[in-house]
C-alpha positions in Angstrom: 128.8 33.6 107.6 129.8 36.2 109.5 132.8 37.3 107.1 130.5 37.4 104.0 127.8 39.5 106.3 130.9 41.8 107.2 132.0 42.1 103.4 128.7 42.5 101.5 126.9 45.0 104.2 128.8 47.5 102.9 127.8 47.3 99.5 124.0 47.1 100.3 124.3 50.3 102.3 126.0 51.8 99.5 123.3 51.1 97.1 120.6 52.1 99.3 122.4 55.4 99.9 122.9 56.1 96.2 119.3 55.4 95.3 117.9 57.9 98.2 120.5 60.7 96.8 119.3 59.9 93.1 115.4 60.2 94.0 116.2 63.3 96.3 118.2 65.1 93.6 114.9 64.3 91.1 113.4 67.0 93.7 116.1 69.6 93.2 116.6 70.4 96.7 119.1 73.4 96.5 116.3 75.3 94.0 113.6 74.2 96.9 115.6 76.0 99.6 114.9 79.4 98.3 111.4 78.7 97.4 111.0 77.3 101.0 112.3 80.4 102.6 110.1 82.8 100.7 107.0 80.7 101.8 107.9 80.8 105.5 109.0 84.2 105.5 105.8 85.2 104.0 103.7 83.1 106.5 105.7 84.9 109.3 104.5 88.4 107.9 101.3 87.1 107.1 100.2 86.6 110.8 101.3 84.2 113.7 101.5 80.9 112.1 101.9 77.7 114.5 105.1 75.6 114.1 102.9 72.6 112.7 101.2 74.9 110.2 104.8 76.3 109.2 105.9 72.5 108.8 102.9 71.2 107.0 103.2 74.1 104.2 106.6 73.5 104.0 106.1 69.6 103.6 103.5 70.3 100.8 105.1 72.9 98.9 108.1 70.7 99.0 106.1 67.9 97.6 104.9 70.0 94.9 107.9 71.5 93.8 110.0 68.1 94.2 107.3 66.5 91.9 108.0 69.3 89.4 111.6 68.9 89.4 111.0 65.0 88.8 109.1 65.7 85.8 111.6 68.2 84.6 114.2 65.5 84.8 111.8 62.9 83.1 111.0 65.6 80.2 114.6 66.9 79.8 116.8 63.7 79.8 117.6 63.9 76.1 119.1 67.4 76.5 120.6 66.6 79.8 122.4 64.1 78.6 124.1 66.0 76.1 125.3 68.7 78.9 128.6 68.1 80.9 126.5 69.9 83.7 123.6 67.6 83.5 124.9 64.2 82.2 125.2 62.8 85.3 121.6 63.3 86.7 119.7 60.2 87.8 117.8 59.8 84.6 120.3 60.5 81.9 123.0 58.5 83.7 120.6 55.4 83.9 120.5 55.4 87.4 116.6 56.0 87.6 114.5 54.9 84.9 112.3 57.7 83.0 108.9 56.0 83.5 109.7 55.6 87.7 111.0 59.7 87.8 107.7 60.2 86.0 105.8 58.5 88.2 107.4 59.8 91.4 106.8 63.4 90.4 103.3 62.9 89.4 102.8 60.9 93.0 104.7 64.0 94.6 102.5 66.5 93.2 99.3 64.4 94.0 100.5 63.8 97.6 101.2 67.2 98.1 97.5 68.0 97.1 96.3 65.9 99.1 98.4 66.9 102.2 97.4 70.2 101.6 93.8 70.1 101.1 93.1 68.1 104.3 95.7 69.9 106.7 95.8 73.4 105.5 93.3 74.7 102.9 92.0 73.9 99.2 93.4 77.4 98.2 96.8 76.8 99.6 96.9 73.2 97.8 95.3 74.7 94.6 98.0 77.5 94.5 100.7 74.6 95.0 99.5 72.7 92.5 99.3 76.0 89.9 103.1 76.0 90.7 103.5 72.4 89.8 101.4 72.9 86.3 103.3 75.9 85.5 106.5 74.5 85.9 105.9 71.3 84.2 103.4 72.4 81.4 104.0 76.0 80.8 107.4 76.4 81.2 109.4 72.8 80.9 106.8 71.2 78.1 105.8 74.2 76.2 108.4 77.4 76.6 111.6 76.2 77.3 112.4 74.8 73.9 110.5 77.4 72.1 110.7 80.8 72.7 113.4 83.5 74.3 111.1 84.5 76.5 110.5 80.7 78.4 111.9 82.1 81.6 110.1 85.3 81.7 106.7 84.0 81.4 107.8 80.3 82.9 108.9 82.0 85.9 105.6 82.7 87.3 106.0 79.0 88.7 108.8 79.8 90.9 107.1 82.9 92.3 104.2 81.2 93.7 105.3 79.9 97.1 104.6 83.8 98.8 101.0 83.1 97.5 100.8 79.6 99.0 102.5 81.0 102.3 99.8 83.8 102.8 97.1 81.8 101.5 98.1 78.8 104.1 98.0 81.4 107.0 94.8 83.6 106.1 92.9 81.5 103.8 92.9 84.2 101.2 95.3 86.0 98.8 96.0 90.1 99.3 97.3 92.4 97.1 100.8 92.1 99.7 100.8 88.5 98.8 100.5 89.8 95.0 103.1 92.2 95.4 105.5 89.2 97.0 104.7 87.3 94.2 105.7 90.2 91.5 109.0 90.6 93.2 110.0 87.0 92.7 108.6 86.9 89.3 110.8 90.1 88.3 113.8 89.2 90.2 114.1 85.5 88.2 115.0 86.7 84.7 117.8 88.7 85.8 118.9 86.0 88.0 118.7 82.9 85.5 119.9 85.4 82.5 123.3 85.7 84.5 123.3 82.1 84.7 122.8 81.5 81.2 125.6 83.7 80.0 127.5 81.1 81.9 126.1 78.2 80.2 125.7 79.8 76.8 127.6 77.2 75.2 125.8 74.3 76.5 122.2 75.4 75.9 123.4 76.5 72.3 124.7 72.9 72.0 121.6 71.3 72.7 119.1 74.0 70.7 117.8 75.7 73.7 116.7 79.2 72.9 118.0 81.1 76.2 118.5 85.0 75.6 122.2 84.8 74.7 122.3 82.1 72.7 119.6 83.8 70.5 120.3 87.5 71.0 124.1 87.5 72.3 125.4 88.3 75.4 125.4 92.2 74.8 121.6 91.9 74.7 121.4 89.9 77.8 123.5 92.0 79.8 121.1 95.1 78.7 117.9 93.3 79.4 119.4 92.1 82.8 120.1 95.6 83.5 116.7 96.9 82.5 114.9 94.2 84.7 117.3 95.1 87.6 115.7 98.5 87.7 112.0 96.9 86.8 112.7 95.0 89.9 113.8 97.9 92.0 110.7 99.6 91.5 108.6 96.7 92.1 109.8 96.0 95.4 108.8 99.5 96.6 105.0 98.7 96.1 104.9 96.7 99.2 106.1 99.8 101.2 104.1 102.2 99.1 100.7 100.1 99.9 101.7 100.4 103.6 102.4 96.7 103.9 105.7 97.1 105.5 107.7 100.0 107.3 111.2 101.5 107.7 113.2 98.4 108.0 111.9 97.1 104.5 112.5 100.2 102.9 116.0 100.4 103.8 116.8 97.1 103.2 114.9 97.0 99.9 117.1 100.5 98.8 120.2 99.1 99.8 119.8 95.8 98.2 118.2 97.2 95.1 121.1 99.7 94.3 123.6 96.9 95.3 121.5 94.5 92.4 121.6 97.6 90.2 125.2 98.3 90.5 125.9 94.4 89.9 124.3 94.8 86.8 125.8 97.9 85.7 129.1 96.2 86.2 128.2 93.4 84.3 126.9 95.5 81.5 130.4 97.3 81.7 132.9 94.6 81.9 130.7 91.8 79.7 132.9 89.1 81.4 131.8 85.8 82.9 133.1 86.8 86.4 130.8 89.6 86.6 128.0 87.3 85.4 128.9 85.0 88.3 129.0 87.2 91.0 125.8 89.0 89.9 124.2 85.3 90.0 125.7 84.8 93.4 124.5 87.8 94.9 120.8 87.3 93.3 120.3 84.5 95.6 121.6 86.2 98.6 119.4 89.5 97.7 116.4 87.4 97.7 116.7 85.6 100.6 117.9 89.1 102.7 115.0 91.0 101.2 112.3 88.2 102.4 114.1 88.1 105.8 114.0 91.7 105.8 110.3 91.6 105.9 109.6 89.6 108.6 112.0 91.7 111.0 109.9 94.7 109.4 106.7 92.9 110.6 107.8 91.4 113.7 110.1 94.0 115.4 
């Protein structure tokens, strides 16, 4: 009996770990990290929230965005199976059934709305739920497979966290919060298009009309440069409106010029190394920009 227990126990633990890892993967935790960062930093800019309020808002936001991610896994399982990058995801690989992923995703979204309504406020809960609807209904089900503008319009869902964070602290949405929403909204296209250049062949294989597939890489590089300049302009709005001071101004100028510089290099070099470099920089850019907002507000 003892020998049998010793032999079988590791197998049980391995299976449990795999199930946990698969359901965690459905929530897209890597994507969530940046969403939560923009949420927390916005909360710190909006006021002086308690640790409990920050944790509850992050939990509610994670459940909502995680639910959207799970439904996305369910809906996109057919094309995920055909792409090397996504074929081993929990649903296309068969480790999680489509029905289980859908139920899990909807359950997380409901739990998020209930939790935030009861412990924070209905406005924050509603904004968070709007992000779920935007990502699932607008981007995943409506736009992604139909139009080259999918990430431009659908990117609004990923820009909701600053609104949620602001509403959680103040119970309202101000113009500064709207400007922060706009920053993430205009950051999304150049960020995602840099990645789509790297994934062009896989998107073409499954018929997803991403910009480099439909209009070519040259036009994609041009659009990335145009949106980088537009993003730079949008990042100046919070300062011009009096929401931030010198620290933010210096950071936004430096980061914005570096972003434009990366876009210019990608436009001139036209190689995948430049696309990868810009994509990775865009992640650091958004994090650094929002951290600079906190530094400006608190120092």
